N, C-alpha and C positions, 0 to 999 in steps of 0.2 A: 453408584455417577458421583466420580473419581474427580477430582475443582480441577481446574486448568487453569492455573496462572498466569501474567500479564507475560516472563517467560517463553510458557512456553505456548502460549496462541505467539510472537513477535516470532522464532525461532519458526512455527507453522507457514510465517508472512516470508519470509525469508527466502524458502526449499520455495513457493510457491511462486514470487516471483523470478527466481532465478529457471524456475521449468519453464515458464511464461520465455524467459530471453533477459531478462535483463543480464547487464554483464557485470552491474555493480545493486546492493540493497544499502538502503539510506534504514535505519530508526530512530526514529530522534525526535525532537521538537525543531521549531525556524532555528532557538544557537545551532541546531544541527547543521546549518547551509553553508558554511564554510570549509562545511571540508568535500561542498558541490567541484573546487575549482579542481584540485587533483580526484578526480570520478572520472574515471572508464565507463564510458553511455555506450549503451543507456542502460541510464541509470532511473531506478523506483522506491523512490520516496515517502518510505511509514510514516507520519506524523497523529501519537496518539492525541486524541482533541480530549475524549471522556472518561470515564468508567463509573458507571451506577453503579450500588449492590442496589441485589431487590431479597425478597425469599428463595434463597439459594442456587441465589444464579450472580453474576457480573455482568452488564452488558458494556461493552468499549466499542469506541469507534473509532476512525483515524480518517482524518482525512491524506488521498496517497497522490503524493506529484512522481508523473510519469516521461521522464527529459530527457530528449537525442540532439547530439551537437550539431547545429549547420558550421560545416568545415568551411573555411573561408575559398572564398569564389566560387561557392554554391550556393546558387539561387533556390534550388525545389522547398520553401515549405512542409507542403504537402506530401511530398517522399513521406517525411517525418512525420507531418501530426500522424501521417497514413503506419510506421510501423508500428510505433506507440500508442497506434489510437489501439490498431493489435496486440498488443504485449496487456492492456488495458484490460479486453476480455476476456484478453486468457487467464492473466489471471484471475475475475469475477466466474472464467464459471470453469476455474480450477477452482476457491471455493466453496460456489456452490455445492460443487460434487464431492471435496470433502468435508464440511460440515452440514448439509443434510441427513442430520441423522437426530438422536436423539444429544446427540454431544453438548447442540452447536448447531445453532438456528442465526442464517447469517443472509442477510438484507444492505443491498446499493443502491444509490441515489444516482442520479446524469453525472456524464463524463462531459468537462466542456475544455476548450480549449485552447493553450495555450503559446505563448510569446513570453520564458522568463526576463525578467530583465540587464539580468551579463550581455549588456553588447546585444542582444533577440541572436543571441548566437542559441537559446535554446528553447526548441522546441514541442511539442508534445499536447502532453489533456494531466488533467483536476479526479477527481472524484471522492468522494464519502461514501463510509458504509461501516455497519451494522452488525458484531457478534454478539452474543448471546449466548454467556458459556456457565456452564453449569461451576457451584462451588461454596462450601460447606463450613459457615461460619462455627471456627470451632475454638474459642479462649486458650485451649489447651497446646494446638496445634502451633 
């Protein structure tokens, strides 16, 4: 089994989010939030939260934010929650289909509906997931 780096994993996450219907994908910490202002929506934002090494594996956790913009004059928040929920469910399904093998173990928690602080114009969902990947620790690598 070959090691799976953080970069390998995030490249796969970006591809899965795009496949699910995201127009923009960000992988980064909370400090990257300023990038939202110039974003094409819907947006999927993967925020890495933990990386835990163990015997020949690494468990990596992410918080996922999925947002869509409520256009000026639009009051249909339910439509934005519905469309972003579908993106989240497709991401989860794609991750389970791509990760359910010997190379990866994927687990997820519940999704929570959110209205973002940016003038209540962003609506979507937040969920967390964990991926267990093989990683060989070798001081010579």
